[in-house]
C-alpha positions as CSV (number, residue, x, y, z in Angstrom):
1,M,-0.3,-0.2,-0.2
2,K,1.4,3.6,-0.6
3,P,1.4,5.9,2.5
4,N,-1.0,8.7,2.5
5,L,0.3,10.6,5.1
6,F,3.0,12.4,5.6
7,I,4.8,14.4,8.3
8,I,6.6,17.1,6.5
9,G,8.2,19.0,9.4
10,S,9.3,21.4,10.8
11,M,11.8,20.0,12.1
12,K,12.2,20.5,15.7
13,A,9.0,21.1,15.9
14,G,7.4,18.2,17.4
15,T,7.7,15.3,14.8
16,S,8.8,12.8,16.6
17,Y,6.3,13.3,19.2
18,L,3.6,13.5,17.3
19,W,4.8,10.2,15.2
20,T,5.1,8.2,18.8
21,L,0.7,9.5,19.0
22,L,-0.2,8.9,15.4
23,N,0.9,5.6,16.1
24,A,-0.9,4.9,18.7
25,H,-3.8,4.9,17.4
26,P,-5.4,1.5,16.0
27,S,-6.2,2.8,12.7
28,V,-2.9,4.5,11.5
29,F,0.4,2.2,10.7
30,M,3.9,4.8,10.6
31,S,7.1,3.6,9.3
32,E,10.1,2.5,11.1
33,P,12.6,4.3,10.1
34,K,10.3,7.3,11.3
35,E,12.1,9.8,8.3
36,P,12.7,7.7,5.2
37,C,13.1,10.5,3.5
38,Y,12.5,9.2,0.5
39,F,10.9,12.2,-1.6
40,V,14.8,14.2,-1.1
41,D,16.8,14.1,-4.2
42,P,19.0,11.7,-3.4
43,R,22.3,14.4,-3.9
44,D,20.4,16.1,-1.5
45,L,19.9,13.6,1.1
46,E,23.7,12.8,0.9
47,A,25.0,16.2,2.2
48,I,22.2,16.4,4.6
49,F,21.3,12.8,6.0
50,P,24.3,11.0,5.0
51,W,23.2,8.2,7.0
52,M,19.8,8.0,5.5
53,W,21.0,7.9,2.2
54,R,23.5,5.3,3.0
55,R,19.9,3.0,3.9
56,G,19.0,3.4,0.4
57,Y,15.3,3.9,0.3
58,W,15.8,6.2,-2.7
59,K,17.1,3.5,-4.9
60,H,13.8,1.9,-5.7
61,E,10.3,2.9,-5.0
62,Q,10.1,-1.1,-3.8
63,N,12.7,-0.1,-1.3
64,Y,10.4,2.2,0.5
65,L,7.0,0.7,0.0
66,R,8.4,-2.2,2.1
67,L,8.9,-0.1,4.7
68,F,4.5,-0.1,4.8
69,E,4.3,-3.9,4.4
70,G,3.2,-4.4,7.5
71,S,0.0,-2.0,7.4
72,A,-2.3,-4.7,6.8
73,D,-5.5,-3.1,6.6
74,A,-4.9,0.5,8.1
75,P,-6.5,2.9,6.7
76,V,-4.0,5.8,7.2
77,V,-0.4,4.6,6.3
78,G,2.4,7.5,6.8
79,E,5.8,8.4,8.0
80,A,7.4,11.5,9.2
81,S,10.6,12.9,7.4
82,V,11.7,16.6,8.4
83,F,13.7,17.1,5.5
84,Y,10.8,17.5,3.7
85,T,10.6,20.9,4.5
86,Y,14.4,21.9,4.4
87,K,14.8,24.4,1.6
88,P,16.6,25.3,-0.5
89,L,18.9,22.4,0.7
90,A,16.3,19.7,-0.2
91,S,14.1,21.5,-2.8
92,G,11.1,20.1,-5.6
93,V,10.4,17.6,-2.7
94,A,6.6,18.7,-3.1
95,E,6.0,18.2,-6.6
96,R,7.8,14.5,-6.2
97,L,5.1,13.9,-3.0
98,Y,2.4,14.8,-5.7
99,R,3.2,12.9,-7.9
100,F,3.6,10.3,-5.8
101,N,0.2,10.0,-3.9
102,P,-1.8,13.6,-5.7
103,D,-4.3,12.6,-2.6
104,A,-2.1,12.4,0.2
105,R,-3.0,14.3,3.3
106,L,0.2,16.2,5.2
107,I,0.6,17.7,8.4
108,Y,3.0,20.4,8.9
109,L,4.2,21.5,12.8
110,M,5.4,24.8,13.5
111,R,7.0,25.9,17.0
112,D,8.3,29.3,17.8
113,P,10.9,30.2,15.6
114,V,13.3,31.5,17.8
115,E,13.3,28.3,20.1
116,R,13.4,25.9,17.2
117,T,16.4,27.5,15.5
118,I,18.0,27.6,18.9
119,S,17.3,23.8,19.1
120,H,18.4,22.8,15.6
121,Y,21.6,24.6,16.3
122,W,21.8,22.2,19.4
123,H,20.5,18.7,17.5
124,N,23.4,19.9,15.0
125,V,26.2,19.9,17.9
126,R,24.8,16.8,19.0
127,Y,24.6,14.4,16.0
128,F,26.2,16.3,13.2
129,G,29.2,18.1,14.4
130,E,28.6,21.3,14.5
131,H,31.4,23.3,15.9
132,R,31.1,26.7,15.8
133,P,29.8,29.0,18.6
134,I,25.7,29.4,18.4
135,E,25.6,32.8,16.9
136,R,28.7,32.5,14.6
137,A,26.8,29.4,13.7
138,I,23.3,30.7,12.6
139,R,24.7,33.9,11.3
140,E,26.7,32.7,8.9
141,D,24.9,29.1,8.1
142,A,21.4,30.4,6.5
143,Q,19.7,26.9,7.5
144,Y,18.9,27.7,10.3
145,L,16.9,30.9,9.2
146,D,15.5,29.2,6.3
147,V,13.8,26.0,8.3
148,G,12.2,28.5,10.4
149,D,10.4,30.3,7.6
150,Y,7.2,28.9,7.4
151,A,6.1,30.4,5.1
152,M,8.6,29.8,2.4
153,Q,8.9,26.1,3.6
154,L,5.0,25.6,2.5
155,A,5.0,27.6,-0.6
156,E,6.2,24.5,-2.4
157,Y,3.3,22.4,-1.2
158,L,0.2,24.6,-1.5
159,A,1.3,25.6,-4.7
160,V,0.6,22.2,-6.1
161,F,-1.7,20.3,-3.0
162,P,-5.1,21.7,-2.1
163,R,-5.3,23.4,1.0
164,D,-7.9,21.0,2.7
165,Q,-4.7,18.4,2.3
166,I,-2.5,20.0,4.5
167,L,-3.0,20.2,8.4
168,M,-0.7,23.4,9.5
169,L,-0.5,22.8,13.7
170,T,1.8,24.2,16.2
171,F,4.6,22.5,18.6
172,E,2.8,24.9,21.4
173,E,-0.7,23.6,20.6
174,L,0.6,19.9,20.8
175,A,2.0,20.2,24.0
176,G,-0.3,22.5,25.6
177,D,-3.7,21.0,24.4
178,L,-3.2,17.4,23.9
179,E,-6.3,15.9,24.0
180,R,-8.0,19.3,21.4
181,T,-5.2,18.9,19.4
182,M,-4.9,14.9,18.6
183,A,-8.9,15.0,18.5
184,T,-8.6,17.8,15.8
185,V,-6.1,15.6,13.9
186,F,-7.9,12.0,14.3
187,G,-10.9,13.8,12.8
188,W,-9.1,15.9,9.8
189,L,-7.8,11.7,9.1
190,K,-12.0,11.0,9.7
191,L,-10.8,8.5,12.7
192,D,-11.8,7.3,15.5
193,G,-10.8,10.1,18.5
194,S,-12.1,8.5,21.3
195,I,-8.7,6.5,21.8
196,T,-6.3,6.7,24.7
197,L,-3.8,8.7,24.4
198,P,-0.2,7.8,25.2
199,K,1.5,9.4,28.7
200,I,4.1,10.7,27.2
201,P,6.3,14.0,27.1
202,P,7.1,15.6,24.1
203,Q,10.3,13.6,22.8
204,N,13.8,14.8,21.5
205,V,14.1,17.6,24.0
206,T,17.3,19.3,24.2
207,P,19.0,17.7,27.3
208,G,20.7,20.1,29.9
209,Q,24.4,18.9,29.2
210,F,25.7,16.1,26.8
211,D,28.2,14.9,24.6
212,G,29.0,16.1,21.0
213,P,31.2,14.6,18.4
214,V,34.6,16.5,18.0
215,W,33.7,18.0,14.5
216,L,37.3,16.9,12.6
217,W,36.6,13.6,13.7
218,R,32.8,13.7,12.7
219,R,33.7,15.1,9.0
220,L,35.9,12.2,8.6
221,R,34.0,9.3,9.6
222,Q,30.9,10.6,7.4
223,Q,33.7,10.9,4.5
224,N,35.6,8.4,4.1
225,P,33.8,6.0,3.7
226,L,36.9,3.0,4.4
227,M,37.4,4.6,8.3
228,R,33.7,4.3,8.7
229,A,33.5,0.8,7.6
230,A,36.7,-0.1,10.2
231,V,35.6,1.6,12.9
232,D,32.1,0.0,12.5
233,R,34.0,-3.8,12.8
234,L,35.6,-3.0,16.6
235,P,34.9,-4.8,19.3
236,P,31.9,-3.0,21.2
237,A,34.9,-2.1,24.2
238,V,37.1,-0.2,22.0
239,R,34.3,1.5,20.2
240,R,32.9,3.0,23.8
241,F,36.8,3.4,24.9
242,G,37.2,5.5,21.7
243,S,34.2,7.5,21.4
244,G,35.3,8.8,25.0
245,L,38.2,10.5,23.1
246,V,36.5,11.8,20.2
247,T,33.7,13.3,22.1
248,R,32.9,16.6,23.7
249,E,30.9,17.9,26.7
250,V,28.5,20.6,25.4
251,N,26.3,22.4,28.2
252,P,23.4,23.8,27.0
253,G,21.7,24.6,29.7
254,G,24.7,27.0,30.7
255,A,24.6,28.6,27.7
256,D,24.1,32.3,27.8
257,L,21.7,33.2,24.8
258,S,20.9,36.8,25.3
259,G,23.0,37.5,21.6
260,I,21.4,34.9,19.7
261,V,18.1,35.9,20.6
262,D,18.2,39.4,20.3
263,Y,19.7,38.5,16.5
264,L,16.6,36.3,15.6
265,R,13.5,38.6,17.1
266,P,13.6,40.7,14.5
267,R,14.1,38.4,11.6
268,Q,11.6,36.1,12.9
269,L,9.3,38.0,13.7
270,R,9.2,39.2,10.1
271,Q,8.9,35.9,8.6
272,T,6.0,35.2,10.9
273,D,3.8,38.5,9.3
274,T,4.4,36.3,6.3
275,L,3.2,33.3,7.8
276,A,0.1,34.9,9.1
277,D,-1.1,36.5,6.2
278,L,-0.8,32.9,4.5
279,L,-2.7,31.4,6.6
280,G,-5.1,33.9,8.1
281,R,-3.9,33.6,12.3
282,D,-1.9,34.5,14.5
283,F,0.9,32.6,16.8
284,P,-0.2,34.0,20.7
285,R,1.8,30.9,22.0
286,W,4.9,32.0,20.1
287,T,6.4,33.7,23.5
288,T,10.1,33.7,22.6
289,L,9.5,35.4,19.5
290,N,6.7,37.9,20.8
291,A,8.6,39.2,24.1
292,L,10.4,41.9,21.7
293,E,6.9,43.3,20.7
294,A,5.6,42.9,24.7
295,A,8.3,44.9,25.9
C-alpha cells in the first residue's frame, strides 16, 4: 500500500512526538524508521542526512514501499521526514510527493521560530558535528533561519496540493492542549478520536548537558567510507573507549543565549508576519518570539 499521510516537518517542532501519538491509534500505521526521506533528491540527502542516504530507500520505490508492508488494512499509512521542508538544501520535494500520491494528506508542525532555531543548533552540535559558537553558526549558516521560515517552506506545497489536504499545527498547541489538538488531527483524518492517548512527554528535547562529536572526527568518519567501515567492525568495548576520545562535553543549559535571541527576533518576526498573512492566523503562544513586541 502506498502511504497516504506525511508529516513534512518542521525539524525540532515535535514531529517525533506526533509520530508516536499517531502510531498509537489502531487505524494508523507509521513507518520505521520514522523519516525515510524517500522524496528528497538523493544528492541533497547525501549532503544533509548521510546516514539515511546509506539506507538506500531512494534507490527504488519498492525499497520504500517495503516499509509499509505491515500496515495490513490500516486506512492511514504514513511517515514523518523533516527534510521534506528543508529548502533550499532539499528542493522539489512537494512535486515528487504529489506525483507519488496526489491525494496524500500532509501535516506541518511549526514551533516558536526562535526556540526552534536554537534547538536546531543544539541538535546539529549533538549529532552532526556543528562546532561553531551558536551566534557565529546561526549568522553564517542560512539553514537555521530558512527552516524556520515556515511560509517559504509551505509555499512549494501550497502550489501543488489543495489547501484542505494540509493540516498546519504548532508544537505549542500539541504540547499545551494535547487531547483537543489530537482530536482535531484524528477528525481531519476521519478516524475515531475516542482512543486513550499514551502518557508520554514531548520527545527529543534538548538535554541540559550531552557529549557531542568532535567536528574533525565527525567529518572524517562521514567522508571516508573505509574509516567508517573499520570503526563499525571494532568490538563494542573498543568503540566505547574510542568514543570517549572523540567527543566533547556540551552544556546547553548553561549557555548565554541573549545575544542570539536578540539577533533572531526581528528577523523571525518578519517571517512570521508573512506566515500570518498566508494562513490567516496569529501565533500568540510563541512567547520567545513575541517578547520583543511586549517589551
